All heavy atoms as TSV, in Angstrom:
chain	resi	resn	atom	element	x	y	z
A	1	MET	N	N	0.852	-1.174	0.000
A	1	MET	CA	C	0.000	0.000	0.000
A	1	MET	C	C	0.900	1.239	0.000
A	1	MET	O	O	1.785	1.372	0.824
A	1	MET	CB	C	-0.917	-0.016	1.231
A	1	MET	CG	C	-1.710	1.235	1.347
A	1	MET	SD	S	-3.091	1.316	2.521
A	1	MET	CE	C	-2.741	0.282	3.851
A	2	ALA	N	N	0.663	2.152	-0.943
A	2	ALA	CA	C	1.456	3.365	-1.047
A	2	ALA	C	C	0.970	4.391	-0.031
A	2	ALA	O	O	-0.222	4.523	0.217
A	2	ALA	CB	C	1.360	3.932	-2.456
A	3	LYS	N	N	1.916	5.111	0.535
A	3	LYS	CA	C	1.569	6.167	1.481
A	3	LYS	C	C	1.533	7.503	0.754
A	3	LYS	O	O	2.342	7.763	-0.129
A	3	LYS	CB	C	2.596	6.236	2.610
A	3	LYS	CG	C	2.568	5.046	3.523
A	3	LYS	CD	C	3.540	5.248	4.666
A	3	LYS	CE	C	3.494	4.081	5.628
A	3	LYS	NZ	N	4.395	4.268	6.756
A	4	LYS	N	N	0.600	8.336	1.139
A	4	LYS	CA	C	0.532	9.695	0.590
A	4	LYS	C	C	1.487	10.587	1.351
A	4	LYS	O	O	1.613	10.471	2.570
A	4	LYS	CB	C	-0.882	10.269	0.728
A	4	LYS	CG	C	-1.887	9.739	-0.242
A	4	LYS	CD	C	-3.183	10.528	-0.102
A	4	LYS	CE	C	-4.185	10.144	-1.150
A	4	LYS	NZ	N	-5.397	10.964	-1.056
A	5	GLY	N	N	2.094	11.521	0.650
A	5	GLY	CA	C	2.939	12.512	1.297
A	5	GLY	C	C	2.091	13.603	1.922
A	5	GLY	O	O	0.897	13.753	1.614
A	6	ALA	N	N	2.706	14.388	2.809
A	6	ALA	CA	C	1.986	15.462	3.507
A	6	ALA	C	C	1.368	16.452	2.523
A	6	ALA	O	O	0.227	16.880	2.693
A	6	ALA	CB	C	2.913	16.176	4.483
A	7	GLY	N	N	2.100	16.817	1.486
A	7	GLY	CA	C	1.585	17.769	0.499
A	7	GLY	C	C	0.350	17.254	-0.210
A	7	GLY	O	O	-0.605	17.992	-0.455
A	8	SER	N	N	0.339	15.964	-0.516
A	8	SER	CA	C	-0.807	15.351	-1.179
A	8	SER	C	C	-2.021	15.320	-0.256
A	8	SER	O	O	-3.155	15.571	-0.686
A	8	SER	CB	C	-0.451	13.929	-1.622
A	8	SER	OG	O	-1.562	13.302	-2.201
A	9	ILE	N	N	-1.798	15.027	1.011
A	9	ILE	CA	C	-2.889	15.003	1.990
A	9	ILE	C	C	-3.488	16.391	2.152
A	9	ILE	O	O	-4.710	16.566	2.155
A	9	ILE	CB	C	-2.400	14.442	3.342
A	9	ILE	CG1	C	-2.041	12.967	3.182
A	9	ILE	CG2	C	-3.450	14.644	4.433
A	9	ILE	CD1	C	-1.315	12.380	4.365
A	10	VAL	N	N	-2.639	17.411	2.259
A	10	VAL	CA	C	-3.121	18.794	2.403
A	10	VAL	C	C	-3.886	19.214	1.152
A	10	VAL	O	O	-4.959	19.815	1.244
A	10	VAL	CB	C	-1.946	19.754	2.692
A	10	VAL	CG1	C	-2.386	21.204	2.581
A	10	VAL	CG2	C	-1.357	19.478	4.070
A	11	ALA	N	N	-3.389	18.881	-0.024
A	11	ALA	CA	C	-4.064	19.247	-1.273
A	11	ALA	C	C	-5.440	18.586	-1.356
A	11	ALA	O	O	-6.420	19.221	-1.772
A	11	ALA	CB	C	-3.212	18.857	-2.470
A	12	THR	N	N	-5.536	17.326	-0.950
A	12	THR	CA	C	-6.819	16.622	-0.958
A	12	THR	C	C	-7.803	17.276	0.003
A	12	THR	O	O	-8.984	17.472	-0.321
A	12	THR	CB	C	-6.621	15.134	-0.591
A	12	THR	OG1	O	-5.749	14.536	-1.550
A	12	THR	CG2	C	-7.940	14.386	-0.564
A	13	ALA	N	N	-7.327	17.646	1.189
A	13	ALA	CA	C	-8.185	18.300	2.181
A	13	ALA	C	C	-8.641	19.671	1.684
A	13	ALA	O	O	-9.818	20.028	1.833
A	13	ALA	CB	C	-7.454	18.439	3.515
A	14	GLU	N	N	-7.736	20.448	1.108
A	14	GLU	CA	C	-8.098	21.767	0.579
A	14	GLU	C	C	-9.148	21.638	-0.523
A	14	GLU	O	O	-10.108	22.401	-0.562
A	14	GLU	CB	C	-6.865	22.491	0.039
A	14	GLU	CG	C	-5.947	23.011	1.106
A	14	GLU	CD	C	-4.698	23.668	0.542
A	14	GLU	OE1	O	-4.367	23.445	-0.657
A	14	GLU	OE2	O	-4.045	24.397	1.297
A	15	ASP	N	N	-8.977	20.661	-1.406
A	15	ASP	CA	C	-9.945	20.445	-2.488
A	15	ASP	C	C	-11.320	20.091	-1.925
A	15	ASP	O	O	-12.337	20.596	-2.392
A	15	ASP	CB	C	-9.439	19.336	-3.416
A	15	ASP	CG	C	-10.320	19.178	-4.636
A	15	ASP	OD1	O	-10.562	20.188	-5.332
A	15	ASP	OD2	O	-10.787	18.049	-4.883
A	16	ALA	N	N	-11.355	19.249	-0.907
A	16	ALA	CA	C	-12.622	18.854	-0.289
A	16	ALA	C	C	-13.317	20.059	0.338
A	16	ALA	O	O	-14.533	20.229	0.200
A	16	ALA	CB	C	-12.383	17.771	0.762
A	17	VAL	N	N	-12.557	20.912	1.014
A	17	VAL	CA	C	-13.136	22.099	1.657
A	17	VAL	C	C	-13.671	23.071	0.615
A	17	VAL	O	O	-14.776	23.592	0.739
A	17	VAL	CB	C	-12.096	22.795	2.566
A	17	VAL	CG1	C	-12.579	24.165	3.002
A	17	VAL	CG2	C	-11.794	21.927	3.776
A	18	LEU	N	N	-12.900	23.314	-0.436
A	18	LEU	CA	C	-13.318	24.271	-1.461
A	18	LEU	C	C	-14.537	23.801	-2.239
A	18	LEU	O	O	-15.311	24.614	-2.746
A	18	LEU	CB	C	-12.156	24.549	-2.418
A	18	LEU	CG	C	-10.978	25.310	-1.812
A	18	LEU	CD1	C	-9.817	25.384	-2.807
A	18	LEU	CD2	C	-11.395	26.701	-1.377
A	19	ASN	N	N	-14.749	22.499	-2.332
A	19	ASN	CA	C	-15.870	21.968	-3.103
A	19	ASN	C	C	-17.048	21.513	-2.245
A	19	ASN	O	O	-18.042	21.033	-2.784
A	19	ASN	CB	C	-15.390	20.818	-3.990
A	19	ASN	CG	C	-14.489	21.326	-5.093
A	19	ASN	OD1	O	-14.873	22.194	-5.859
A	19	ASN	ND2	N	-13.265	20.820	-5.157
A	20	ALA	N	N	-16.964	21.681	-0.953
A	20	ALA	CA	C	-18.050	21.259	-0.064
A	20	ALA	C	C	-19.229	22.218	-0.171
A	20	ALA	O	O	-19.060	23.423	-0.275
A	20	ALA	CB	C	-17.563	21.206	1.380
A	21	GLY	N	N	-20.434	21.675	-0.123
A	21	GLY	CA	C	-21.634	22.503	-0.131
A	21	GLY	C	C	-21.958	23.039	1.248
A	21	GLY	O	O	-22.606	24.066	1.392
A	22	SER	N	N	-21.510	22.321	2.271
A	22	SER	CA	C	-21.733	22.766	3.644
A	22	SER	C	C	-20.693	22.113	4.554
A	22	SER	O	O	-20.054	21.133	4.173
A	22	SER	CB	C	-23.139	22.395	4.115
A	22	SER	OG	O	-23.284	20.989	4.163
A	23	VAL	N	N	-20.566	22.692	5.741
A	23	VAL	CA	C	-19.638	22.136	6.722
A	23	VAL	C	C	-20.210	22.394	8.116
A	23	VAL	O	O	-20.875	23.396	8.348
A	23	VAL	CB	C	-18.218	22.738	6.567
A	23	VAL	CG1	C	-18.198	24.217	6.875
A	23	VAL	CG2	C	-17.213	22.009	7.432
A	24	HIS	N	N	-19.981	21.451	9.012
A	24	HIS	CA	C	-20.396	21.581	10.407
A	24	HIS	C	C	-19.141	21.438	11.255
A	24	HIS	O	O	-18.452	20.421	11.189
A	24	HIS	CB	C	-21.407	20.500	10.750
A	24	HIS	CG	C	-21.943	20.589	12.136
A	24	HIS	ND1	N	-22.618	19.565	12.733
A	24	HIS	CD2	C	-21.914	21.581	13.069
A	24	HIS	CE1	C	-22.976	19.904	13.954
A	24	HIS	NE2	N	-22.551	21.131	14.179
A	25	ILE	N	N	-18.848	22.468	12.029
A	25	ILE	CA	C	-17.648	22.484	12.856
A	25	ILE	C	C	-18.062	22.408	14.318
A	25	ILE	O	O	-18.848	23.233	14.787
A	25	ILE	CB	C	-16.829	23.768	12.625
A	25	ILE	CG1	C	-16.432	23.881	11.153
A	25	ILE	CG2	C	-15.607	23.804	13.539
A	25	ILE	CD1	C	-15.918	25.234	10.761
A	26	GLN	N	N	-17.565	21.411	15.019
A	26	GLN	CA	C	-17.806	21.288	16.449
A	26	GLN	C	C	-16.466	21.053	17.127
A	26	GLN	O	O	-15.618	20.332	16.604
A	26	GLN	CB	C	-18.707	20.090	16.763
A	26	GLN	CG	C	-20.140	20.293	16.389
A	26	GLN	CD	C	-20.977	19.092	16.790
A	26	GLN	OE1	O	-20.722	17.988	16.366
A	26	GLN	NE2	N	-21.989	19.342	17.604
A	27	GLY	N	N	-16.291	21.662	18.259
A	27	GLY	CA	C	-15.050	21.443	18.986
A	27	GLY	C	C	-15.082	22.090	20.349
A	27	GLY	O	O	-15.972	22.885	20.668
A	28	GLN	N	N	-14.119	21.713	21.148
A	28	GLN	CA	C	-14.012	22.251	22.501
A	28	GLN	C	C	-12.544	22.355	22.856
A	28	GLN	O	O	-11.746	21.488	22.514
A	28	GLN	CB	C	-14.726	21.336	23.498
A	28	GLN	CG	C	-14.678	21.847	24.922
A	28	GLN	CD	C	-15.535	21.002	25.864
A	28	GLN	OE1	O	-16.421	20.281	25.435
A	28	GLN	NE2	N	-15.256	21.105	27.133
A	29	PHE	N	N	-12.178	23.448	23.518
A	29	PHE	CA	C	-10.832	23.623	24.039
A	29	PHE	C	C	-10.910	24.488	25.279
A	29	PHE	O	O	-11.961	25.012	25.620
A	29	PHE	CB	C	-9.889	24.218	22.985
A	29	PHE	CG	C	-10.281	25.598	22.500
A	29	PHE	CD1	C	-9.763	26.728	23.097
A	29	PHE	CD2	C	-11.161	25.747	21.442
A	29	PHE	CE1	C	-10.118	27.996	22.649
A	29	PHE	CE2	C	-11.522	27.000	20.982
A	29	PHE	CZ	C	-11.001	28.130	21.586
A	30	THR	N	N	-9.816	24.631	25.955
A	30	THR	CA	C	-9.787	25.447	27.167
A	30	THR	C	C	-8.902	26.657	26.931
A	30	THR	O	O	-7.795	26.533	26.434
A	30	THR	CB	C	-9.251	24.633	28.364
A	30	THR	OG1	O	-10.095	23.498	28.526
A	30	THR	CG2	C	-9.263	25.454	29.634
A	31	SER	N	N	-9.427	27.829	27.262
A	31	SER	CA	C	-8.680	29.075	27.175
A	31	SER	C	C	-8.547	29.606	28.599
A	31	SER	O	O	-9.527	30.058	29.192
A	31	SER	CB	C	-9.414	30.076	26.285
A	31	SER	OG	O	-8.734	31.314	26.255
A	32	GLY	N	N	-7.354	29.513	29.164
A	32	GLY	CA	C	-7.191	29.845	30.577
A	32	GLY	C	C	-7.924	28.790	31.379
A	32	GLY	O	O	-7.707	27.606	31.195
A	33	ALA	N	N	-8.836	29.208	32.235
A	33	ALA	CA	C	-9.621	28.260	33.024
A	33	ALA	C	C	-11.006	28.053	32.425
A	33	ALA	O	O	-11.794	27.275	32.944
A	33	ALA	CB	C	-9.753	28.768	34.461
A	34	GLN	N	N	-11.308	28.760	31.320
A	34	GLN	CA	C	-12.643	28.720	30.729
A	34	GLN	C	C	-12.717	27.714	29.581
A	34	GLN	O	O	-11.921	27.766	28.648
A	34	GLN	CB	C	-13.020	30.099	30.180
A	34	GLN	CG	C	-13.108	31.182	31.210
A	34	GLN	CD	C	-14.333	31.032	32.084
A	34	GLN	OE1	O	-15.360	30.529	31.663
A	34	GLN	NE2	N	-14.215	31.459	33.321
A	35	PRO	N	N	-13.702	26.823	29.604
A	35	PRO	CA	C	-13.918	25.969	28.432
A	35	PRO	C	C	-14.576	26.790	27.316
A	35	PRO	O	O	-15.410	27.656	27.577
A	35	PRO	CB	C	-14.868	24.889	28.937
A	35	PRO	CG	C	-15.564	25.503	30.099
A	35	PRO	CD	C	-14.604	26.494	30.701
A	36	VAL	N	N	-14.167	26.537	26.090
A	36	VAL	CA	C	-14.733	27.194	24.914
A	36	VAL	C	C	-15.294	26.096	24.012
A	36	VAL	O	O	-14.585	25.148	23.676
A	36	VAL	CB	C	-13.670	28.015	24.156
A	36	VAL	CG1	C	-14.269	28.654	22.909
A	36	VAL	CG2	C	-13.055	29.071	25.065
A	37	VAL	N	N	-16.571	26.220	23.659
A	37	VAL	CA	C	-17.229	25.221	22.824
A	37	VAL	C	C	-17.719	25.891	21.548
A	37	VAL	O	O	-18.397	26.922	21.603
A	37	VAL	CB	C	-18.425	24.572	23.562
A	37	VAL	CG1	C	-19.108	23.549	22.672
A	37	VAL	CG2	C	-17.957	23.940	24.865
A	38	LEU	N	N	-17.375	25.319	20.391
A	38	LEU	CA	C	-17.804	25.834	19.095
A	38	LEU	C	C	-18.822	24.886	18.479
A	38	LEU	O	O	-18.651	23.664	18.532
A	38	LEU	CB	C	-16.621	25.941	18.135
A	38	LEU	CG	C	-15.447	26.799	18.561
A	38	LEU	CD1	C	-14.315	26.658	17.557
A	38	LEU	CD2	C	-15.868	28.237	18.701
A	39	ASP	N	N	-19.861	25.429	17.896
A	39	ASP	CA	C	-20.831	24.654	17.132
A	39	ASP	C	C	-21.289	25.558	15.990
A	39	ASP	O	O	-22.172	26.398	16.157
A	39	ASP	CB	C	-22.013	24.220	18.001
A	39	ASP	CG	C	-22.967	23.290	17.262
A	39	ASP	OD1	O	-22.660	22.887	16.115
A	39	ASP	OD2	O	-24.023	22.966	17.825
A	40	LEU	N	N	-20.655	25.404	14.834
A	40	LEU	CA	C	-20.885	26.304	13.705
A	40	LEU	C	C	-21.293	25.512	12.470
A	40	LEU	O	O	-20.757	24.443	12.202
A	40	LEU	CB	C	-19.611	27.099	13.406
A	40	LEU	CG	C	-18.996	27.863	14.573
A	40	LEU	CD1	C	-17.620	28.391	14.200
A	40	LEU	CD2	C	-19.908	28.978	15.011
A	41	ARG	N	N	-22.229	26.073	11.697
A	41	ARG	CA	C	-22.673	25.471	10.443
A	41	ARG	C	C	-22.557	26.518	9.345
A	41	ARG	O	O	-23.063	27.623	9.499
A	41	ARG	CB	C	-24.124	25.005	10.564
A	41	ARG	CG	C	-24.298	23.807	11.457
A	41	ARG	CD	C	-25.776	23.475	11.643
A	41	ARG	NE	N	-25.968	22.246	12.371
A	41	ARG	CZ	C	-25.830	22.108	13.694
A	41	ARG	NH1	N	-25.502	23.144	14.421
A	41	ARG	NH2	N	-26.034	20.946	14.272
A	42	LEU	N	N	-21.913	26.122	8.256
A	42	LEU	CA	C	-21.748	27.017	7.124
A	42	LEU	C	C	-22.294	26.325	5.881
A	42	LEU	O	O	-22.001	25.152	5.643
A	42	LEU	CB	C	-20.269	27.346	6.908
A	42	LEU	CG	C	-19.579	28.073	8.053
A	42	LEU	CD1	C	-18.934	27.061	8.975
A	42	LEU	CD2	C	-18.561	29.029	7.530
A	43	ALA	N	N	-23.096	27.043	5.092
A	43	ALA	CA	C	-23.655	26.510	3.857
A	43	ALA	C	C	-23.253	27.431	2.713
A	43	ALA	O	O	-23.489	28.640	2.773
A	43	ALA	CB	C	-25.163	26.391	3.949
A	44	LYS	N	N	-22.655	26.857	1.692
A	44	LYS	CA	C	-22.166	27.624	0.550
A	44	LYS	C	C	-23.307	28.431	-0.076
A	44	LYS	O	O	-24.389	27.906	-0.326
A	44	LYS	CB	C	-21.580	26.672	-0.484
A	44	LYS	CG	C	-20.814	27.343	-1.576
A	44	LYS	CD	C	-20.130	26.305	-2.428
A	44	LYS	CE	C	-19.123	26.939	-3.339
A	44	LYS	NZ	N	-18.339	25.940	-4.044
A	45	ASP	N	N	-23.058	29.706	-0.260
A	45	ASP	CA	C	-24.016	30.642	-0.866
A	45	ASP	C	C	-25.299	30.838	-0.063
A	45	ASP	O	O	-26.262	31.390	-0.568
A	45	ASP	CB	C	-24.380	30.211	-2.294
A	45	ASP	CG	C	-23.178	30.171	-3.211
A	45	ASP	OD1	O	-22.276	31.015	-3.048
A	45	ASP	OD2	O	-23.135	29.293	-4.091
A	46	LYS	N	N	-25.334	30.369	1.190
A	46	LYS	CA	C	-26.524	30.534	2.019
A	46	LYS	C	C	-26.234	31.288	3.303
A	46	LYS	O	O	-27.084	31.990	3.813
A	46	LYS	CB	C	-27.146	29.182	2.347
A	46	LYS	CG	C	-27.717	28.491	1.134
A	46	LYS	CD	C	-28.398	27.212	1.493
A	46	LYS	CE	C	-28.944	26.552	0.234
A	46	LYS	NZ	N	-29.588	25.286	0.515
A	47	GLY	N	N	-25.064	31.127	3.873
A	47	GLY	CA	C	-24.733	31.812	5.108
A	47	GLY	C	C	-24.205	30.860	6.150
A	47	GLY	O	O	-23.778	29.748	5.839
A	48	ALA	N	N	-24.252	31.303	7.385
A	48	ALA	CA	C	-23.703	30.504	8.476
A	48	ALA	C	C	-24.459	30.829	9.757
A	48	ALA	O	O	-25.031	31.899	9.907
A	48	ALA	CB	C	-22.222	30.809	8.645
A	49	SER	N	N	-24.428	29.870	10.677
A	49	SER	CA	C	-25.026	30.092	11.989
A	49	SER	C	C	-24.321	29.195	12.983
A	49	SER	O	O	-23.638	28.247	12.620
A	49	SER	CB	C	-26.525	29.780	11.971
A	49	SER	OG	O	-26.731	28.405	11.717
A	50	GLY	N	N	-24.502	29.524	14.250
A	50	GLY	CA	C	-23.921	28.674	15.274
A	50	GLY	C	C	-23.766	29.397	16.582
A	50	GLY	O	O	-24.264	30.510	16.769
A	51	THR	N	N	-23.066	28.732	17.481
A	51	THR	CA	C	-22.825	29.298	18.804
A	51	THR	C	C	-21.359	29.129	19.193
A	51	THR	O	O	-20.694	28.188	18.776
A	51	THR	CB	C	-23.695	28.616	19.880
A	51	THR	OG1	O	-23.406	27.213	19.900
A	51	THR	CG2	C	-25.167	28.832	19.638
A	52	VAL	N	N	-20.911	30.072	19.990
A	52	VAL	CA	C	-19.621	29.998	20.661
A	52	VAL	C	C	-19.930	30.169	22.145
A	52	VAL	O	O	-20.516	31.172	22.547
A	52	VAL	CB	C	-18.649	31.106	20.194
A	52	VAL	CG1	C	-17.340	31.031	20.958
A	52	VAL	CG2	C	-18.413	31.013	18.690
A	53	THR	N	N	-19.577	29.175	22.941
A	53	THR	CA	C	-19.833	29.224	24.372
A	53	THR	C	C	-18.501	29.335	25.092
A	53	THR	O	O	-17.609	28.515	24.888
A	53	THR	CB	C	-20.577	27.960	24.847
A	53	THR	OG1	O	-21.762	27.816	24.071
A	53	THR	CG2	C	-20.933	28.055	26.311
A	54	ILE	N	N	-18.365	30.376	25.918
A	54	ILE	CA	C	-17.153	30.593	26.707
A	54	ILE	C	C	-17.566	30.547	28.168
A	54	ILE	O	O	-18.281	31.437	28.635
A	54	ILE	CB	C	-16.481	31.933	26.363
A	54	ILE	CG1	C	-16.184	32.004	24.863
A	54	ILE	CG2	C	-15.216	32.125	27.196
A	54	ILE	CD1	C	-15.761	33.355	24.367
A	55	GLY	N	N	-17.146	29.487	28.863
A	55	GLY	CA	C	-17.615	29.294	30.232
A	55	GLY	C	C	-19.111	29.090	30.214
A	55	GLY	O	O	-19.608	28.140	29.612
A	56	THR	N	N	-19.850	30.003	30.831
A	56	THR	CA	C	-21.322	29.921	30.828
A	56	THR	C	C	-21.956	30.952	29.903
A	56	THR	O	O	-23.178	31.034	29.807
A	56	THR	CB	C	-21.873	30.122	32.255
A	56	THR	OG1	O	-21.468	31.410	32.735
A	56	THR	CG2	C	-21.374	29.040	33.198
A	57	GLU	N	N	-21.148	31.757	29.239
A	57	GLU	CA	C	-21.651	32.794	28.327
A	57	GLU	C	C	-21.791	32.227	26.914
A	57	GLU	O	O	-20.893	31.548	26.412
A	57	GLU	CB	C	-20.694	33.989	28.296
A	57	GLU	CG	C	-20.415	34.602	29.653
A	57	GLU	CD	C	-21.639	35.193	30.313
A	57	GLU	OE1	O	-22.476	35.783	29.593
A	57	GLU	OE2	O	-21.767	35.058	31.534
A	58	VAL	N	N	-22.918	32.510	26.269
A	58	VAL	CA	C	-23.193	31.994	24.930
A	58	VAL	C	C	-23.324	33.145	23.946
A	58	VAL	O	O	-24.056	34.107	24.190
A	58	VAL	CB	C	-24.495	31.160	24.919
A	58	VAL	CG1	C	-24.787	30.654	23.513
A	58	VAL	CG2	C	-24.399	30.005	25.900
A	59	LEU	N	N	-22.620	33.049	22.827
A	59	LEU	CA	C	-22.761	33.985	21.713
A	59	LEU	C	C	-23.420	33.234	20.564
A	59	LEU	O	O	-22.937	32.179	20.148
A	59	LEU	CB	C	-21.407	34.497	21.243
A	59	LEU	CG	C	-20.624	35.392	22.184
A	59	LEU	CD1	C	-19.241	35.656	21.609
A	59	LEU	CD2	C	-21.361	36.697	22.394
A	60	GLU	N	N	-24.529	33.759	20.068
A	60	GLU	CA	C	-25.177	33.185	18.897
A	60	GLU	C	C	-24.732	33.993	17.689
A	60	GLU	O	O	-24.728	35.225	17.720
A	60	GLU	CB	C	-26.689	33.236	19.041
A	60	GLU	CG	C	-27.220	32.358	20.145
A	60	GLU	CD	C	-28.738	32.436	20.250
A	60	GLU	OE1	O	-29.408	32.293	19.205
A	60	GLU	OE2	O	-29.224	32.654	21.368
A	61	LEU	N	N	-24.361	33.302	16.620
A	61	LEU	CA	C	-23.871	33.951	15.410
A	61	LEU	C	C	-24.775	33.610	14.239
A	61	LEU	O	O	-25.231	32.478	14.102
A	61	LEU	CB	C	-22.454	33.481	15.093
A	61	LEU	CG	C	-21.424	33.633	16.201
A	61	LEU	CD1	C	-20.147	32.910	15.833
A	61	LEU	CD2	C	-21.161	35.093	16.482
A	62	LEU	N	N	-25.013	34.599	13.374
A	62	LEU	CA	C	-25.791	34.387	12.165
A	62	LEU	C	C	-25.186	35.248	11.070
A	62	LEU	O	O	-25.036	36.466	11.232
A	62	LEU	CB	C	-27.264	34.769	12.385
A	62	LEU	CG	C	-28.168	34.664	11.166
A	62	LEU	CD1	C	-28.268	33.219	10.690
A	62	LEU	CD2	C	-29.552	35.225	11.476
A	63	ARG	N	N	-24.822	34.625	9.958
A	63	ARG	CA	C	-24.308	35.377	8.819
A	63	ARG	C	C	-25.299	35.246	7.679
A	63	ARG	O	O	-25.681	34.142	7.289
A	63	ARG	CB	C	-22.952	34.842	8.369
A	63	ARG	CG	C	-22.451	35.607	7.163
A	63	ARG	CD	C	-21.100	35.182	6.718
A	63	ARG	NE	N	-20.766	35.928	5.518
A	63	ARG	CZ	C	-19.853	35.571	4.663
A	63	ARG	NH1	N	-19.162	34.483	4.876
A	63	ARG	NH2	N	-19.623	36.291	3.609
A	64	VAL	N	N	-25.715	36.400	7.160
A	64	VAL	CA	C	-26.598	36.462	6.012
A	64	VAL	C	C	-25.923	37.374	5.009
A	64	VAL	O	O	-25.781	38.576	5.253
A	64	VAL	CB	C	-27.999	36.994	6.386
A	64	VAL	CG1	C	-28.898	37.051	5.180
A	64	VAL	CG2	C	-28.623	36.167	7.497
A	65	GLY	N	N	-25.480	36.815	3.893
A	65	GLY	CA	C	-24.715	37.603	2.921
A	65	GLY	C	C	-23.468	38.143	3.584
A	65	GLY	O	O	-22.786	37.427	4.310
A	66	PRO	N	N	-23.173	39.427	3.414
A	66	PRO	CA	C	-21.963	39.987	4.013
A	66	PRO	C	C	-22.151	40.421	5.475
A	66	PRO	O	O	-21.198	40.819	6.125
A	66	PRO	CB	C	-21.676	41.197	3.129
A	66	PRO	CG	C	-23.028	41.638	2.666
A	66	PRO	CD	C	-23.817	40.359	2.486
A	67	ASP	N	N	-23.386	40.307	5.978
A	67	ASP	CA	C	-23.679	40.793	7.331
A	67	ASP	C	C	-23.586	39.663	8.361
A	67	ASP	O	O	-24.084	38.566	8.128
A	67	ASP	CB	C	-25.074	41.412	7.396
A	67	ASP	CG	C	-25.215	42.593	6.446
A	67	ASP	OD1	O	-24.281	43.402	6.374
A	67	ASP	OD2	O	-26.260	42.682	5.765
A	68	VAL	N	N	-22.979	39.968	9.500
A	68	VAL	CA	C	-22.888	39.018	10.608
A	68	VAL	C	C	-23.600	39.618	11.811
A	68	VAL	O	O	-23.349	40.757	12.206
A	68	VAL	CB	C	-21.417	38.710	10.972
A	68	VAL	CG1	C	-21.343	37.774	12.170
A	68	VAL	CG2	C	-20.696	38.109	9.770
A	69	TYR	N	N	-24.513	38.843	12.395
A	69	TYR	CA	C	-25.258	39.271	13.576
A	69	TYR	C	C	-24.796	38.450	14.765
A	69	TYR	O	O	-24.624	37.233	14.664
A	69	TYR	CB	C	-26.760	39.078	13.361
A	69	TYR	CG	C	-27.271	39.842	12.156
A	69	TYR	CD1	C	-27.326	39.246	10.897
A	69	TYR	CD2	C	-27.666	41.166	12.276
A	69	TYR	CE1	C	-27.788	39.945	9.783
A	69	TYR	CE2	C	-28.127	41.878	11.182
A	69	TYR	CZ	C	-28.169	41.260	9.942
A	69	TYR	OH	O	-28.618	41.968	8.854
A	70	VAL	N	N	-24.601	39.123	15.888
A	70	VAL	CA	C	-24.136	38.454	17.112
A	70	VAL	C	C	-25.127	38.771	18.221
A	70	VAL	O	O	-25.475	39.929	18.452
A	70	VAL	CB	C	-22.725	38.953	17.516
A	70	VAL	CG1	C	-22.271	38.287	18.798
A	70	VAL	CG2	C	-21.726	38.722	16.392
A	71	LYS	N	N	-25.580	37.734	18.905
A	71	LYS	CA	C	-26.482	37.898	20.044
A	71	LYS	C	C	-25.795	37.264	21.239
A	71	LYS	O	O	-25.430	36.088	21.215
A	71	LYS	CB	C	-27.818	37.213	19.786
A	71	LYS	CG	C	-28.788	37.299	20.952
A	71	LYS	CD	C	-30.077	36.556	20.607
A	71	LYS	CE	C	-31.014	36.551	21.786
A	71	LYS	NZ	N	-32.205	35.726	21.489
A	72	GLY	N	N	-25.605	38.050	22.291
A	72	GLY	CA	C	-24.931	37.538	23.470
A	72	GLY	C	C	-25.835	37.545	24.683
A	72	GLY	O	O	-26.926	38.093	24.670
A	73	ASP	N	N	-25.356	36.881	25.728
A	73	ASP	CA	C	-26.049	36.930	27.009
A	73	ASP	C	C	-26.026	38.363	27.534
A	73	ASP	O	O	-25.205	39.174	27.135
A	73	ASP	CB	C	-25.362	36.025	28.030
A	73	ASP	CG	C	-25.515	34.553	27.698
A	73	ASP	OD1	O	-26.399	34.201	26.901
A	73	ASP	OD2	O	-24.746	33.757	28.251
A	74	GLN	N	N	-26.928	38.656	28.451
A	74	GLN	CA	C	-26.940	39.995	29.034
A	74	GLN	C	C	-25.658	40.216	29.779
A	74	GLN	O	O	-25.108	41.235	29.877
A	74	GLN	CB	C	-28.120	40.158	29.989
A	74	GLN	CG	C	-29.405	40.316	29.240
A	74	GLN	CD	C	-30.575	40.561	30.191
A	74	GLN	OE1	O	-30.595	40.055	31.296
A	74	GLN	NE2	N	-31.534	41.322	29.750
């Protein structure tokens, strides 16, 4: 079985991203003592939506065309 080189793997991944109709990104990491959770959905030519949670604070994101709307906790 032939192994792919790093450049070939990156090129394949870039091609997949550029040709995808949509993508769903989920992840979690820690920044300082605060957990950060991402849940984002992007649809080609339609926009994006999702949330970013930092500790207990939630930011809701909505992109429509070139405009991005952010709704946060009080």
